[in-house]
DRENTI-667307 format. One record per residue (C-alpha): residue in one letter; x, y, z. Coordinates in steps of 0.02 Angstrom, whole numbers, plus 32768, in hexadecimal, padded with zeros to 4 digits. Example, Ala and Ser with C-alpha at 12.3 -4.5 7.8 and 13.67 -1.06 7.14 Angstrom:
<papas>
  banu    px    py    pz
     a  8267  7F1F  8186
     s  82AC  7FCB  8165
</papas>
This chain:
<papas>
  banu    px    py    pz
     m  927E  0620  B8CE
     v  9302  069D  B905
     l  92D5  06F4  B9A7
     r  930B  07AA  B9A1
     t  928F  07F2  BA22
     v  9243  0795  BAB4
     a  91BF  07E0  BB27
     i  91BC  07BB  BBE2
     l  9121  07D1  BC4A
     s  915E  07FF  BCC4
     p  9204  0828  BD1B
     g  91E9  07DD  BDC3
     d  926F  0775  BE16
     m  9267  06E6  BD97
     g  9236  0754  BD06
     e  92C8  07C4  BD22
     g  9343  0733  BD2D
     v  9302  06DA  BC93
     g  92FB  0780  BC32
     a  93AB  07AC  BC63
     s  93E6  0704  BC26
     i  938F  071E  BB81
     k  93D2  07CE  BB75
     g  9480  0784  BB8B
     q  9464  0719  BAF5
     g  945D  07B4  BA86
     i  939E  07B7  BA7B
     d  9339  0856  BA98
     v  92C5  0844  BB2F
     i  922C  08B2  BB41
     t  91A4  08C4  BBC1
     v  9114  0937  BBF4
     l  912D  0999  BC95
     a  9097  0A10  BC95
     g  9049  0A0A  BD42
     r  90D1  099B  BD8A
     s  912E  09B8  BE2F
     n  91D6  0A0E  BE44
     e  921E  0964  BE72
     t  91E4  0918  BDCC
     r  922A  09AD  BD6D
     m  92D0  0998  BDC9
     r  92D7  08E0  BD9B
     a  92B1  0905  BCE5
     e  933A  098C  BCDC
     r  93B8  091B  BD37
     a  9397  088C  BCBD
     g  93A1  08FF  BC1E
     f  92ED  08ED  BBED
     r  92A7  096E  BB6D
     e  9201  09BA  BB9E
     v  9172  09C0  BB1C
     a  90D4  0A28  BB34
     d  9051  099F  BB40
     l  9020  08EE  BB15
     e  8FF8  091A  BA62
     a  90A9  095F  BA49
     l  90ED  08C6  BAA2
     v  9099  0842  BA33
     a  90BE  08AB  B996
     e  9178  08A6  B9BC
     a  9191  07FA  BA0D
     d  91C7  075D  B9B7
     l  9196  06FE  BA54
     v  9136  072A  BAF3
     l  9167  06DA  BB96
     s  90EB  06E2  BC26
     i  9143  06D4  BCCF
     i  90CC  071B  BD53
     p  9071  06DF  BDF0
     p  8FFE  0651  BDC0
     e  8F5B  06A1  BDF7
     r  8F78  0729  BD71
     a  8FAA  06B1  BCE5
     e  8F02  0698  BC96
     a  8ECC  074D  BC9D
     t  8F75  0785  BC58
     a  8F68  070C  BBC8
     a  8EB7  074E  BBA1
     d  8EFC  0802  BBA1
     v  8F8C  07CE  BB2C
     a  8F13  0775  BAB6
     a  8EA5  080F  BAB0
     a  8F3D  0879  BA8B
     m  8F6F  0802  B9FF
     k  8EC3  0813  B9B0
     r  8ECE  08D0  B9B9
     a  8F7D  08DD  B978
     c  8F64  0856  B8F0
     a  9000  07FC  B92F
     n  9009  074F  B981
     p  90B7  071E  B9B7
     p  90CD  0675  BA0F
     f  909C  067A  BAC7
     a  90FA  060F  BB45
     d  90A6  05FF  BBF1
     m  9133  05D7  BC6C
     n  90C6  05ED  BD06
     a  90A2  0576  BD94
     i  8FF5  0542  BD58
     a  8F91  04A1  BD4E
     p  8F88  0445  BCA7
     t  8ECF  046E  BCA2
     t  8EFB  0525  BCAD
     a  8F7E  0517  BC26
     n  8EFF  04CC  BBB2
     r  8E84  0556  BBD3
     i  8F0B  05D8  BBAC
     a  8F3B  0576  BB0F
     g  8E85  058C  BAD4
     l  8E8B  0648  BAF0
     l  8F25  0655  BA84
     a  8EE2  05DE  B9FE
     d  8E4F  0650  B9EB
     v  8EC2  06DB  B9AB
     g  8F2D  0668  B942
     a  8FC3  0665  B9B8
     v  9034  05D4  B9DB
     f  9034  059A  BA8F
     i  90C5  054B  BAF0
     d  90A8  04FB  BB95
     g  9137  0512  BC12
     g  9170  0503  BCC4
     i  920B  0544  BD1B
     i  9269  04E1  BD9C
     g  92F8  052B  BE03
     w  9338  05D6  BE34
     p  9344  065F  BDB2
     p  93D9  0653  BD41
     f  9482  066F  BD97
     k  942F  0678  BE46
     g  9444  05C3  BE72
     e  94C6  053B  BE5F
     n  946C  04E6  BDD1
     q  9429  0525  BD2C
     t  9372  0559  BD25
     k  9308  04D6  BCCF
     l  927F  0508  BC57
     y  9212  0475  BC34
     v  91A8  048E  BB96
     s  9127  0429  BB36
     g  90B2  0440  BAA5
     p  90B5  042C  B9E6
     d  911A  04CB  B9D0
     a  9184  04C3  BA6D
     v  9221  04AD  BA03
     l  921D  056A  B9EC
     m  9263  0577  BA9E
     d  9304  051D  BA74
     e  9356  05BB  BA37
     l  934F  05FA  BAEC
     d  93B5  0569  BB30
     g  9455  059A  BB8B
     n  949B  0629  BBEE
     g  9463  05E5  BC96
     k  93C7  058A  BC5D
     i  939C  04E4  BC0A
     i  9306  04C9  BB97
     i  92C0  041A  BBB1
     q  9244  03D7  BB2E
     i  91C8  0357  BB74
     g  914F  0339  BAE5
     e  90C5  0384  BA7B
     e  9039  037F  BAFA
     i  8FFF  0424  BB47
     g  8FFE  0410  BC03
     r  9092  0398  BC17
     a  910D  0421  BC46
     s  9092  046D  BCBE
     a  9075  03C0  BD0D
     v  9131  03AE  BD2D
     k  9137  0457  BD81
     m  909B  0438  BDE9
     v  90D0  038D  BE2C
     y  9181  03C8  BE4F
     a  9146  0463  BEAD
     s  90CA  03FC  BF0D
     v  915D  03A6  BF5F
     t  91D6  0436  BF75
     k  9160  04C4  BFA8
     g  90E3  044A  BFF0
     t  9167  0404  C062
     d  919E  04B1  C099
     s  90EC  04DF  C0C6
     l  90D2  0439  C126
     l  9175  0450  C18C
     t  9144  0504  C1B2
     a  9094  04CD  C1E8
     a  90DD  0449  C258
     y  9158  04C5  C2A8
     t  90CD  0546  C2BD
     a  905A  04C4  C30F
     a  90E9  048E  C384
     e  9101  0543  C3BE
     a  9044  055D  C3D3
     l  9033  04BE  C43B
     g  90CB  04E9  C4A8
     v  9134  0453  C474
     r  91AB  04A3  C3F7
     e  924A  0491  C460
     i  9222  03D9  C486
     l  9207  03B3  C3D0
     e  92A5  0412  C39A
     a  9308  039F  C40C
     e  92AE  0308  C3C6
     w  92C0  033E  C30F
     e  937A  0363  C32B
     k  9390  02AD  C358
     s  9314  0252  C2E5
     q  92EF  02CC  C257
     p  938B  033A  C248
     d  9372  035E  C18F
     a  92C0  039D  C1AE
     l  92FD  040C  C23B
     v  9388  0457  C1D0
     r  930A  0478  C148
     m  9296  04CE  C1C1
     g  9323  053A  C1FD
     r  934C  056D  C14C
     r  929B  0584  C107
     v  9223  05B3  C195
     p  9268  0666  C1AA
     v  926E  0691  C0F1
     l  91CB  0649  C0AB
     p  915D  06E0  C0C9
     a  91BC  0742  C042
     d  917D  06C7  BFC0
     a  90DA  0690  C015
     g  906A  070D  BFBE
     r  90A4  06D0  BF11
     w  9092  0618  BF43
     i  8FDE  061A  BF7C
     g  8FA1  0611  BEC8
     e  9024  058F  BE9F
     m  8FDE  051B  BF28
     e  8F30  0536  BEE5
     q  8F68  0505  BE38
     i  8FBE  046C  BE7C
     a  8F1A  043E  BED3
     e  8EC0  0450  BE2C
     t  8F44  03E2  BDDB
     y  8F32  0357  BE5B
     a  8E71  0361  BE50
     s  8E77  0350  BD95
     v  8EBC  029F  BDA5
     g  8E56  026D  BE43
     v  8EDC  028C  BEC5
     t  8EA1  02ED  BF59
     p  8EBD  03A9  BF46
     n  8EB1  03C7  C000
     y  8F6D  03BA  C02A
     h  8F94  0453  BFC5
     r  8EF6  04B4  BFF5
     g  8F3D  04A5  C0A2
     a  8FE9  04DF  C060
     a  8F93  0577  C014
     d  8F47  05A0  C0BF
     m  8FF3  0592  C10F
     y  903C  060B  C090
     r  8FAB  0684  C0AD
     l  8FD9  0683  C165
     l  908E  06A7  C13F
     d  9060  0731  C0C4
     s  8FF1  0780  C147
     t  9083  07A2  C1BD
     p  90F5  083A  C1AF
     f  917B  07C9  C165
     g  910D  07B2  C0CE
     r  9135  0864  C097
     e  91E8  082F  C082
     s  9234  07FC  BFDA
     r  92C2  0780  BFBE
     e  9339  0815  BFB6
     t  92FD  0863  C05B
     i  92E7  07CB  C0CB
     d  9330  07E5  C178
     k  93B4  075C  C174
     t  93D2  0768  C232
     r  9320  0731  C257
     t  931B  067D  C29D
     m  9292  05FE  C287
     q  926F  0610  C341
     d  9257  06CD  C32E
     s  91EA  06B2  C292
     v  9177  062F  C2D7
     k  9147  0697  C36D
     v  9101  0718  C2F2
     y  90A9  0691  C28C
     v  904E  0654  C325
     r  9016  0706  C34F
     y  8FC4  0711  C2A3
     l  8F6F  0665  C2A9
     n  8ECB  06A7  C2E4
     a  8EDB  075C  C2AE
     d  8E40  07A5  C256
</papas>
């Protein structure tokens, strides 16, 4: 199958990056911007996306639909796309690249199967294309995941991991449970230390016995609120993933609570592009503590 037009839902940070990479491969990239924010419109324009009127127009034109959105919206968005496919009498393959549990991926696969659309399970690891040192990894699985191979290159790698729906989502979930889960744990520890009045003592101790952890705190504690709102749902999906195989989901339910706290602070209104890079972890944690018991 030759991909001439790929739809991206939607041009957030990762969606913009992946879409721009695909556009750079000579493929037309389309999206729906009705009702979206000025920032989203700016991202779409910057990446060279072509706007179409609605989901019906999108599925009628697309050779492939990529869903790259916050995980809490993944299932509802898939249902909307499936309904649009039914109305438009068009059912292009649908690849869900979101941070969702394998159980969620299988529910979405059922929605698409009901309208005769091919479903591809996916998970993205790494920064958006060209924003990090390494290429962005797109893990994919499912009987028809080979359709994604045409998108390999230009800052991203397509990694095939089998025909089972849910495998790619499982890789993403367990990976993020370590990376974003660790960030939340370190931030929780640093916040507790401040609230208990022992932060400076522990900073001195960590510098001697856990220097890598302290360096990571210094790098991540001040900037996490910009992503926290988007990661609450991801932590909940990780909890669902763990629970599905009998592992306690409570670690990542707690991580979701920590990200809720960070999102509730004024820093939660920042984006990656507007973060105050002069703010230290000491400055940040004082604010986090003030919001611990806020109504």
